[in-house]
PDB file of N, H, CA, C and O in Angstrom:
ATOM      1  N   UNK A   1       0.838  -1.171   0.000  1.00  0.00           N
ATOM      2  CA  UNK A   1       0.000   0.000   0.000  1.00  0.00           C
ATOM      3  C   UNK A   1       0.894   1.249   0.000  1.00  0.00           C
ATOM      4  O   UNK A   1       1.892   1.308   0.718  1.00  0.00           O
ATOM      5  N   UNK A   2       0.521   2.243  -0.815  1.00  0.00           N
ATOM      6  H   UNK A   2      -0.289   2.195  -1.398  1.00  0.00           H
ATOM      7  CA  UNK A   2       1.335   3.454  -0.925  1.00  0.00           C
ATOM      8  C   UNK A   2       1.159   4.333   0.307  1.00  0.00           C
ATOM      9  O   UNK A   2       0.046   4.553   0.785  1.00  0.00           O
ATOM     10  N   UNK A   3       2.277   4.824   0.802  1.00  0.00           N
ATOM     11  H   UNK A   3       3.181   4.645   0.413  1.00  0.00           H
ATOM     12  CA  UNK A   3       2.266   5.699   1.966  1.00  0.00           C
ATOM     13  C   UNK A   3       3.083   6.942   1.624  1.00  0.00           C
ATOM     14  O   UNK A   3       4.182   6.809   1.084  1.00  0.00           O
ATOM     15  N   UNK A   4       2.585   8.155   1.920  1.00  0.00           N
ATOM     16  H   UNK A   4       1.693   8.263   2.358  1.00  0.00           H
ATOM     17  CA  UNK A   4       3.354   9.360   1.610  1.00  0.00           C
ATOM     18  C   UNK A   4       4.663   9.409   2.392  1.00  0.00           C
ATOM     19  O   UNK A   4       4.715   9.010   3.556  1.00  0.00           O
ATOM     20  N   UNK A   5       5.715   9.899   1.749  1.00  0.00           N
ATOM     21  H   UNK A   5       5.672  10.223   0.804  1.00  0.00           H
ATOM     22  CA  UNK A   5       7.007   9.998   2.423  1.00  0.00           C
ATOM     23  C   UNK A   5       7.061  11.185   3.364  1.00  0.00           C
ATOM     24  O   UNK A   5       7.779  11.161   4.363  1.00  0.00           O
ATOM     25  N   UNK A   6       6.294  12.234   3.044  1.00  0.00           N
ATOM     26  H   UNK A   6       5.710  12.253   2.232  1.00  0.00           H
ATOM     27  CA  UNK A   6       6.299  13.436   3.879  1.00  0.00           C
ATOM     28  C   UNK A   6       4.877  13.933   4.096  1.00  0.00           C
ATOM     29  O   UNK A   6       3.973  13.665   3.305  1.00  0.00           O
ATOM     30  N   UNK A   7       4.707  14.664   5.189  1.00  0.00           N
ATOM     31  H   UNK A   7       5.441  14.882   5.832  1.00  0.00           H
ATOM     32  CA  UNK A   7       3.408  15.251   5.486  1.00  0.00           C
ATOM     33  C   UNK A   7       3.124  16.381   4.489  1.00  0.00           C
ATOM     34  O   UNK A   7       4.007  17.176   4.167  1.00  0.00           O
ATOM     35  N   UNK A   8       1.896  16.437   4.015  1.00  0.00           N
ATOM     36  H   UNK A   8       1.179  15.792   4.276  1.00  0.00           H
ATOM     37  CA  UNK A   8       1.499  17.528   3.137  1.00  0.00           C
ATOM     38  C   UNK A   8       1.295  18.781   3.972  1.00  0.00           C
ATOM     39  O   UNK A   8       0.554  18.776   4.956  1.00  0.00           O
ATOM     40  N   UNK A   9       1.955  19.842   3.570  1.00  0.00           N
ATOM     41  H   UNK A   9       2.557  19.846   2.771  1.00  0.00           H
ATOM     42  CA  UNK A   9       1.919  21.078   4.352  1.00  0.00           C
ATOM     43  C   UNK A   9       0.567  21.774   4.305  1.00  0.00           C
ATOM     44  O   UNK A   9      -0.267  21.491   3.444  1.00  0.00           O
ATOM     45  N   UNK A  10       0.369  22.687   5.243  1.00  0.00           N
ATOM     46  H   UNK A  10       1.047  22.917   5.942  1.00  0.00           H
ATOM     47  CA  UNK A  10      -0.885  23.430   5.344  1.00  0.00           C
ATOM     48  C   UNK A  10      -1.104  24.303   4.111  1.00  0.00           C
ATOM     49  O   UNK A  10      -2.230  24.422   3.628  1.00  0.00           O
ATOM     50  N   UNK A  11      -0.048  24.907   3.604  1.00  0.00           N
ATOM     51  H   UNK A  11       0.867  24.810   3.996  1.00  0.00           H
ATOM     52  CA  UNK A  11      -0.174  25.795   2.449  1.00  0.00           C
ATOM     53  C   UNK A  11      -0.630  25.023   1.211  1.00  0.00           C
ATOM     54  O   UNK A  11      -1.449  25.516   0.435  1.00  0.00           O
ATOM     55  N   UNK A  12      -0.106  23.829   1.031  1.00  0.00           N
ATOM     56  H   UNK A  12       0.559  23.428   1.662  1.00  0.00           H
ATOM     57  CA  UNK A  12      -0.490  23.021  -0.127  1.00  0.00           C
ATOM     58  C   UNK A  12      -1.949  22.594  -0.010  1.00  0.00           C
ATOM     59  O   UNK A  12      -2.693  22.630  -0.991  1.00  0.00           O
ATOM     60  N   UNK A  13      -2.350  22.194   1.179  1.00  0.00           N
ATOM     61  H   UNK A  13      -1.745  22.165   1.975  1.00  0.00           H
ATOM     62  CA  UNK A  13      -3.736  21.778   1.392  1.00  0.00           C
ATOM     63  C   UNK A  13      -4.693  22.939   1.154  1.00  0.00           C
ATOM     64  O   UNK A  13      -5.714  22.772   0.488  1.00  0.00           O
ATOM     65  N   UNK A  14      -4.373  24.107   1.690  1.00  0.00           N
ATOM     66  H   UNK A  14      -3.544  24.243   2.231  1.00  0.00           H
ATOM     67  CA  UNK A  14      -5.250  25.265   1.529  1.00  0.00           C
ATOM     68  C   UNK A  14      -5.280  25.741   0.082  1.00  0.00           C
ATOM     69  O   UNK A  14      -6.324  26.182  -0.399  1.00  0.00           O
ATOM     70  N   UNK A  15      -4.157  25.658  -0.615  1.00  0.00           N
ATOM     71  H   UNK A  15      -3.309  25.299  -0.224  1.00  0.00           H
ATOM     72  CA  UNK A  15      -4.125  26.072  -2.021  1.00  0.00           C
ATOM     73  C   UNK A  15      -4.999  25.148  -2.872  1.00  0.00           C
ATOM     74  O   UNK A  15      -5.664  25.602  -3.803  1.00  0.00           O
ATOM     75  N   UNK A  16      -4.996  23.878  -2.556  1.00  0.00           N
ATOM     76  H   UNK A  16      -4.456  23.509  -1.800  1.00  0.00           H
ATOM     77  CA  UNK A  16      -5.824  22.926  -3.308  1.00  0.00           C
ATOM     78  C   UNK A  16      -7.304  23.172  -3.039  1.00  0.00           C
ATOM     79  O   UNK A  16      -8.122  23.137  -3.959  1.00  0.00           O
ATOM     80  N   UNK A  17      -7.642  23.419  -1.790  1.00  0.00           N
ATOM     81  H   UNK A  17      -6.978  23.448  -1.043  1.00  0.00           H
ATOM     82  CA  UNK A  17      -9.041  23.636  -1.437  1.00  0.00           C
ATOM     83  C   UNK A  17      -9.564  24.977  -1.915  1.00  0.00           C
ATOM     84  O   UNK A  17     -10.769  25.127  -2.120  1.00  0.00           O
ATOM     85  N   UNK A  18      -8.684  25.960  -2.098  1.00  0.00           N
ATOM     86  H   UNK A  18      -7.706  25.838  -1.932  1.00  0.00           H
ATOM     87  CA  UNK A  18      -9.132  27.291  -2.481  1.00  0.00           C
ATOM     88  C   UNK A  18      -9.573  27.345  -3.940  1.00  0.00           C
ATOM     89  O   UNK A  18     -10.177  28.332  -4.358  1.00  0.00           O
ATOM     90  N   UNK A  19      -9.286  26.317  -4.717  1.00  0.00           N
ATOM     91  H   UNK A  19      -8.795  25.515  -4.377  1.00  0.00           H
ATOM     92  CA  UNK A  19      -9.701  26.313  -6.116  1.00  0.00           C
ATOM     93  C   UNK A  19     -11.219  26.381  -6.224  1.00  0.00           C
ATOM     94  O   UNK A  19     -11.743  26.966  -7.172  1.00  0.00           O
ATOM     95  N   UNK A  20     -11.931  25.792  -5.269  1.00  0.00           N
ATOM     96  H   UNK A  20     -11.505  25.317  -4.499  1.00  0.00           H
ATOM     97  CA  UNK A  20     -13.387  25.837  -5.298  1.00  0.00           C
ATOM     98  C   UNK A  20     -13.920  27.209  -4.933  1.00  0.00           C
ATOM     99  O   UNK A  20     -15.021  27.571  -5.348  1.00  0.00           O
ATOM    100  N   UNK A  21     -13.167  27.978  -4.170  1.00  0.00           N
ATOM    101  H   UNK A  21     -12.273  27.684  -3.833  1.00  0.00           H
ATOM    102  CA  UNK A  21     -13.606  29.313  -3.785  1.00  0.00           C
ATOM    103  C   UNK A  21     -13.486  30.306  -4.930  1.00  0.00           C
ATOM    104  O   UNK A  21     -14.143  31.347  -4.922  1.00  0.00           O
ATOM    105  N   UNK A  22     -12.647  29.991  -5.920  1.00  0.00           N
ATOM    106  H   UNK A  22     -12.113  29.146  -5.926  1.00  0.00           H
ATOM    107  CA  UNK A  22     -12.400  30.917  -7.006  1.00  0.00           C
ATOM    108  C   UNK A  22     -13.402  30.791  -8.136  1.00  0.00           C
ATOM    109  O   UNK A  22     -13.261  31.472  -9.152  1.00  0.00           O
ATOM    110  N   UNK A  23     -14.411  29.943  -7.995  1.00  0.00           N
ATOM    111  H   UNK A  23     -14.526  29.390  -7.169  1.00  0.00           H
ATOM    112  CA  UNK A  23     -15.397  29.787  -9.061  1.00  0.00           C
ATOM    113  C   UNK A  23     -16.091  31.118  -9.304  1.00  0.00           C
ATOM    114  O   UNK A  23     -16.583  31.756  -8.374  1.00  0.00           O
ATOM    115  N   UNK A  24     -16.122  31.519 -10.544  1.00  0.00           N
ATOM    116  H   UNK A  24     -15.722  31.001 -11.300  1.00  0.00           H
ATOM    117  CA  UNK A  24     -16.681  32.826 -10.898  1.00  0.00           C
ATOM    118  C   UNK A  24     -18.210  32.782 -10.872  1.00  0.00           C
ATOM    119  O   UNK A  24     -18.818  31.721 -11.011  1.00  0.00           O
ATOM    120  N   UNK A  25     -18.807  33.940 -10.692  1.00  0.00           N
ATOM    121  H   UNK A  25     -18.313  34.802 -10.579  1.00  0.00           H
ATOM    122  CA  UNK A  25     -20.257  34.037 -10.780  1.00  0.00           C
ATOM    123  C   UNK A  25     -20.666  33.866 -12.236  1.00  0.00           C
ATOM    124  O   UNK A  25     -19.853  34.100 -13.130  1.00  0.00           O
ATOM    125  N   UNK A  26     -21.905  33.466 -12.495  1.00  0.00           N
ATOM    126  H   UNK A  26     -22.566  33.276 -11.769  1.00  0.00           H
ATOM    127  CA  UNK A  26     -22.313  33.260 -13.880  1.00  0.00           C
ATOM    128  C   UNK A  26     -22.209  34.543 -14.686  1.00  0.00           C
ATOM    129  O   UNK A  26     -22.399  35.639 -14.159  1.00  0.00           O
ATOM    130  N   UNK A  27     -21.906  34.396 -15.962  1.00  0.00           N
ATOM    131  H   UNK A  27     -21.751  33.505 -16.390  1.00  0.00           H
ATOM    132  CA  UNK A  27     -21.773  35.551 -16.846  1.00  0.00           C
ATOM    133  C   UNK A  27     -23.122  36.249 -16.994  1.00  0.00           C
ATOM    134  O   UNK A  27     -24.176  35.618 -16.911  1.00  0.00           O
ATOM    135  N   UNK A  28     -23.069  37.537 -17.212  1.00  0.00           N
ATOM    136  H   UNK A  28     -22.213  38.049 -17.279  1.00  0.00           H
ATOM    137  CA  UNK A  28     -24.292  38.326 -17.380  1.00  0.00           C
ATOM    138  C   UNK A  28     -24.206  39.061 -18.702  1.00  0.00           C
ATOM    139  O   UNK A  28     -23.117  39.420 -19.148  1.00  0.00           O
ATOM    140  N   UNK A  29     -25.343  39.284 -19.326  1.00  0.00           N
ATOM    141  H   UNK A  29     -26.228  38.992 -18.964  1.00  0.00           H
ATOM    142  CA  UNK A  29     -25.410  40.098 -20.530  1.00  0.00           C
ATOM    143  C   UNK A  29     -26.592  41.034 -20.408  1.00  0.00           C
ATOM    144  O   UNK A  29     -27.431  40.877 -19.520  1.00  0.00           O
ATOM    145  N   UNK A  30     -26.658  42.006 -21.298  1.00  0.00           N
ATOM    146  H   UNK A  30     -25.977  42.134 -22.019  1.00  0.00           H
ATOM    147  CA  UNK A  30     -27.717  43.006 -21.266  1.00  0.00           C
ATOM    148  C   UNK A  30     -28.703  42.698 -22.385  1.00  0.00           C
ATOM    149  O   UNK A  30     -28.303  42.443 -23.521  1.00  0.00           O
ATOM    150  N   UNK A  31     -29.983  42.724 -22.061  1.00  0.00           N
ATOM    151  H   UNK A  31     -30.308  42.931 -21.138  1.00  0.00           H
ATOM    152  CA  UNK A  31     -31.036  42.476 -23.046  1.00  0.00           C
ATOM    153  C   UNK A  31     -31.082  43.661 -24.012  1.00  0.00           C
ATOM    154  O   UNK A  31     -31.170  44.804 -23.565  1.00  0.00           O
ATOM    155  N   UNK A  32     -31.025  43.415 -25.332  1.00  0.00           N
ATOM    156  H   UNK A  32     -30.954  42.486 -25.695  1.00  0.00           H
ATOM    157  CA  UNK A  32     -31.071  44.533 -26.281  1.00  0.00           C
ATOM    158  C   UNK A  32     -32.445  45.205 -26.356  1.00  0.00           C
ATOM    159  O   UNK A  32     -32.546  46.353 -26.791  1.00  0.00           O
ATOM    160  N   UNK A  33     -33.498  44.506 -25.939  1.00  0.00           N
ATOM    161  H   UNK A  33     -33.416  43.574 -25.586  1.00  0.00           H
ATOM    162  CA  UNK A  33     -34.842  45.081 -26.011  1.00  0.00           C
ATOM    163  C   UNK A  33     -35.128  46.010 -24.842  1.00  0.00           C
ATOM    164  O   UNK A  33     -35.532  47.156 -25.041  1.00  0.00           O
ATOM    165  N   UNK A  34     -34.921  45.519 -23.616  1.00  0.00           N
ATOM    166  H   UNK A  34     -34.593  44.589 -23.454  1.00  0.00           H
ATOM    167  CA  UNK A  34     -35.322  46.302 -22.437  1.00  0.00           C
ATOM    168  C   UNK A  34     -34.142  46.815 -21.620  1.00  0.00           C
ATOM    169  O   UNK A  34     -34.324  47.669 -20.753  1.00  0.00           O
ATOM    170  N   UNK A  35     -32.933  46.311 -21.879  1.00  0.00           N
ATOM    171  H   UNK A  35     -32.785  45.617 -22.583  1.00  0.00           H
ATOM    172  CA  UNK A  35     -31.754  46.780 -21.160  1.00  0.00           C
ATOM    173  C   UNK A  35     -31.545  46.143 -19.803  1.00  0.00           C
ATOM    174  O   UNK A  35     -30.636  46.542 -19.076  1.00  0.00           O
ATOM    175  N   UNK A  36     -32.360  45.164 -19.440  1.00  0.00           N
ATOM    176  H   UNK A  36     -33.098  44.840 -20.031  1.00  0.00           H
ATOM    177  CA  UNK A  36     -32.199  44.472 -18.155  1.00  0.00           C
ATOM    178  C   UNK A  36     -31.036  43.489 -18.240  1.00  0.00           C
ATOM    179  O   UNK A  36     -30.664  43.039 -19.324  1.00  0.00           O
ATOM    180  N   UNK A  37     -30.469  43.163 -17.084  1.00  0.00           N
ATOM    181  H   UNK A  37     -30.770  43.529 -16.203  1.00  0.00           H
ATOM    182  CA  UNK A  37     -29.401  42.178 -17.007  1.00  0.00           C
ATOM    183  C   UNK A  37     -30.025  40.792 -17.029  1.00  0.00           C
ATOM    184  O   UNK A  37     -31.000  40.536 -16.322  1.00  0.00           O
ATOM    185  N   UNK A  38     -29.458  39.884 -17.850  1.00  0.00           N
ATOM    186  H   UNK A  38     -28.666  40.092 -18.424  1.00  0.00           H
ATOM    187  CA  UNK A  38     -29.994  38.536 -17.971  1.00  0.00           C
ATOM    188  C   UNK A  38     -28.853  37.565 -18.191  1.00  0.00           C
ATOM    189  O   UNK A  38     -27.727  37.978 -18.469  1.00  0.00           O
ATOM    190  N   UNK A  39     -29.134  36.272 -18.070  1.00  0.00           N
ATOM    191  H   UNK A  39     -30.049  35.936 -17.844  1.00  0.00           H
ATOM    192  CA  UNK A  39     -28.143  35.252 -18.369  1.00  0.00           C
ATOM    193  C   UNK A  39     -28.004  35.126 -19.882  1.00  0.00           C
ATOM    194  O   UNK A  39     -29.006  35.217 -20.592  1.00  0.00           O
ATOM    195  N   UNK A  40     -26.800  34.921 -20.391  1.00  0.00           N
ATOM    196  H   UNK A  40     -25.986  34.847 -19.814  1.00  0.00           H
ATOM    197  CA  UNK A  40     -26.632  34.808 -21.833  1.00  0.00           C
ATOM    198  C   UNK A  40     -27.283  33.541 -22.384  1.00  0.00           C
ATOM    199  O   UNK A  40     -27.341  32.512 -21.711  1.00  0.00           O
ATOM    200  N   UNK A  41     -27.768  33.637 -23.614  1.00  0.00           N
ATOM    201  H   UNK A  41     -27.721  34.472 -24.160  1.00  0.00           H
ATOM    202  CA  UNK A  41     -28.409  32.522 -24.325  1.00  0.00           C
ATOM    203  C   UNK A  41     -29.669  32.039 -23.617  1.00  0.00           C
ATOM    204  O   UNK A  41     -30.001  30.856 -23.682  1.00  0.00           O
ATOM    205  N   UNK A  42     -30.367  32.939 -22.945  1.00  0.00           N
ATOM    206  H   UNK A  42     -30.097  33.900 -22.892  1.00  0.00           H
ATOM    207  CA  UNK A  42     -31.626  32.610 -22.272  1.00  0.00           C
ATOM    208  C   UNK A  42     -32.650  33.669 -22.637  1.00  0.00           C
ATOM    209  O   UNK A  42     -32.295  34.780 -23.030  1.00  0.00           O
ATOM    210  N   UNK A  43     -33.925  33.321 -22.505  1.00  0.00           N
ATOM    211  H   UNK A  43     -34.214  32.418 -22.186  1.00  0.00           H
ATOM    212  CA  UNK A  43     -34.994  34.278 -22.716  1.00  0.00           C
ATOM    213  C   UNK A  43     -34.946  35.314 -21.593  1.00  0.00           C
ATOM    214  O   UNK A  43     -34.738  34.970 -20.429  1.00  0.00           O
ATOM    215  N   UNK A  44     -35.137  36.570 -21.948  1.00  0.00           N
ATOM    216  H   UNK A  44     -35.305  36.849 -22.893  1.00  0.00           H
ATOM    217  CA  UNK A  44     -35.127  37.637 -20.944  1.00  0.00           C
ATOM    218  C   UNK A  44     -36.350  37.478 -20.050  1.00  0.00           C
ATOM    219  O   UNK A  44     -37.472  37.446 -20.556  1.00  0.00           O
ATOM    220  N   UNK A  45     -36.168  37.377 -18.737  1.00  0.00           N
ATOM    221  H   UNK A  45     -35.257  37.403 -18.325  1.00  0.00           H
ATOM    222  CA  UNK A  45     -37.324  37.184 -17.857  1.00  0.00           C
ATOM    223  C   UNK A  45     -38.204  38.423 -17.724  1.00  0.00           C
ATOM    224  O   UNK A  45     -39.366  38.305 -17.335  1.00  0.00           O
ATOM    225  N   UNK A  46     -37.681  39.606 -18.036  1.00  0.00           N
ATOM    226  H   UNK A  46     -36.738  39.702 -18.352  1.00  0.00           H
ATOM    227  CA  UNK A  46     -38.479  40.813 -17.845  1.00  0.00           C
ATOM    228  C   UNK A  46     -39.316  41.177 -19.068  1.00  0.00           C
ATOM    229  O   UNK A  46     -40.415  41.711 -18.921  1.00  0.00           O
ATOM    230  N   UNK A  47     -38.813  40.895 -20.282  1.00  0.00           N
ATOM    231  H   UNK A  47     -37.920  40.461 -20.402  1.00  0.00           H
ATOM    232  CA  UNK A  47     -39.594  41.268 -21.470  1.00  0.00           C
ATOM    233  C   UNK A  47     -40.001  40.068 -22.320  1.00  0.00           C
ATOM    234  O   UNK A  47     -40.908  40.193 -23.143  1.00  0.00           O
ATOM    235  N   UNK A  48     -39.365  38.910 -22.150  1.00  0.00           N
ATOM    236  H   UNK A  48     -38.629  38.808 -21.482  1.00  0.00           H
ATOM    237  CA  UNK A  48     -39.748  37.705 -22.885  1.00  0.00           C
ATOM    238  C   UNK A  48     -39.149  37.594 -24.271  1.00  0.00           C
ATOM    239  O   UNK A  48     -39.599  36.764 -25.061  1.00  0.00           O
ATOM    240  N   UNK A  49     -38.140  38.408 -24.598  1.00  0.00           N
ATOM    241  H   UNK A  49     -37.775  39.082 -23.956  1.00  0.00           H
ATOM    242  CA  UNK A  49     -37.529  38.369 -25.926  1.00  0.00           C
ATOM    243  C   UNK A  49     -36.280  37.502 -25.918  1.00  0.00           C
ATOM    244  O   UNK A  49     -35.576  37.415 -24.912  1.00  0.00           O
ATOM    245  N   UNK A  50     -36.014  36.861 -27.051  1.00  0.00           N
ATOM    246  H   UNK A  50     -36.585  36.931 -27.869  1.00  0.00           H
ATOM    247  CA  UNK A  50     -34.777  36.115 -27.273  1.00  0.00           C
ATOM    248  C   UNK A  50     -34.403  36.274 -28.733  1.00  0.00           C
ATOM    249  O   UNK A  50     -35.194  35.942 -29.616  1.00  0.00           O
ATOM    250  N   UNK A  51     -33.211  36.775 -28.996  1.00  0.00           N
ATOM    251  H   UNK A  51     -32.568  37.045 -28.279  1.00  0.00           H
ATOM    252  CA  UNK A  51     -32.721  37.023 -30.360  1.00  0.00           C
ATOM    253  C   UNK A  51     -33.702  37.860 -31.171  1.00  0.00           C
ATOM    254  O   UNK A  51     -34.056  37.498 -32.293  1.00  0.00           O
ATOM    255  N   UNK A  52     -34.133  38.966 -30.607  1.00  0.00           N
ATOM    256  H   UNK A  52     -33.845  39.260 -29.696  1.00  0.00           H
ATOM    257  CA  UNK A  52     -35.020  39.945 -31.267  1.00  0.00           C
ATOM    258  C   UNK A  52     -36.385  39.379 -31.620  1.00  0.00           C
ATOM    259  O   UNK A  52     -37.066  39.932 -32.483  1.00  0.00           O
ATOM    260  N   UNK A  53     -36.802  38.305 -30.985  1.00  0.00           N
ATOM    261  H   UNK A  53     -36.248  37.856 -30.284  1.00  0.00           H
ATOM    262  CA  UNK A  53     -38.129  37.740 -31.196  1.00  0.00           C
ATOM    263  C   UNK A  53     -38.807  37.582 -29.854  1.00  0.00           C
ATOM    264  O   UNK A  53     -38.158  37.254 -28.860  1.00  0.00           O
ATOM    265  N   UNK A  54     -40.112  37.815 -29.816  1.00  0.00           N
ATOM    266  H   UNK A  54     -40.640  38.081 -30.623  1.00  0.00           H
ATOM    267  CA  UNK A  54     -40.863  37.609 -28.580  1.00  0.00           C
ATOM    268  C   UNK A  54     -41.165  36.125 -28.446  1.00  0.00           C
ATOM    269  O   UNK A  54     -41.855  35.547 -29.285  1.00  0.00           O
ATOM    270  N   UNK A  55     -40.653  35.519 -27.400  1.00  0.00           N
ATOM    271  H   UNK A  55     -40.093  35.989 -26.718  1.00  0.00           H
ATOM    272  CA  UNK A  55     -40.830  34.085 -27.180  1.00  0.00           C
ATOM    273  C   UNK A  55     -41.893  33.848 -26.108  1.00  0.00           C
ATOM    274  O   UNK A  55     -42.689  32.915 -26.217  1.00  0.00           O
ATOM    275  N   UNK A  56     -41.908  34.688 -25.078  1.00  0.00           N
ATOM    276  H   UNK A  56     -41.262  35.446 -24.990  1.00  0.00           H
ATOM    277  CA  UNK A  56     -42.874  34.573 -23.993  1.00  0.00           C
ATOM    278  C   UNK A  56     -43.668  35.866 -23.873  1.00  0.00           C
ATOM    279  O   UNK A  56     -43.151  36.956 -24.116  1.00  0.00           O
ATOM    280  N   UNK A  57     -44.912  35.725 -23.499  1.00  0.00           N
ATOM    281  H   UNK A  57     -45.332  34.839 -23.302  1.00  0.00           H
ATOM    282  CA  UNK A  57     -45.711  36.902 -23.189  1.00  0.00           C
ATOM    283  C   UNK A  57     -45.535  37.209 -21.709  1.00  0.00           C
ATOM    284  O   UNK A  57     -45.891  36.402 -20.851  1.00  0.00           O
ATOM    285  N   UNK A  58     -44.991  38.365 -21.422  1.00  0.00           N
ATOM    286  H   UNK A  58     -44.701  39.021 -22.119  1.00  0.00           H
ATOM    287  CA  UNK A  58     -44.744  38.772 -20.042  1.00  0.00           C
ATOM    288  C   UNK A  58     -45.575  40.018 -19.780  1.00  0.00           C
ATOM    289  O   UNK A  58     -45.502  40.995 -20.526  1.00  0.00           O
ATOM    290  N   UNK A  59     -46.363  39.975 -18.716  1.00  0.00           N
ATOM    291  H   UNK A  59     -46.421  39.181 -18.110  1.00  0.00           H
ATOM    292  CA  UNK A  59     -47.184  41.145 -18.380  1.00  0.00           C
ATOM    293  C   UNK A  59     -46.389  42.129 -17.592  1.00  0.00           C
ATOM    294  O   UNK A  59     -46.907  43.181 -17.215  1.00  0.00           O
TER     295      UNK A  59
END
């Protein structure tokens, strides 16, 4: 069975674990119809447009 020759230091352990903390927030884009912030490649939740076409009726 493999056994480590040396103890893994605290800095190495924390550097490995910090990779999950660096995950970026999802990208945002601006709707060309209403100017609201929305997720890219999704229907705008405020106006219902996607690629200059009305996909959903939003009151």
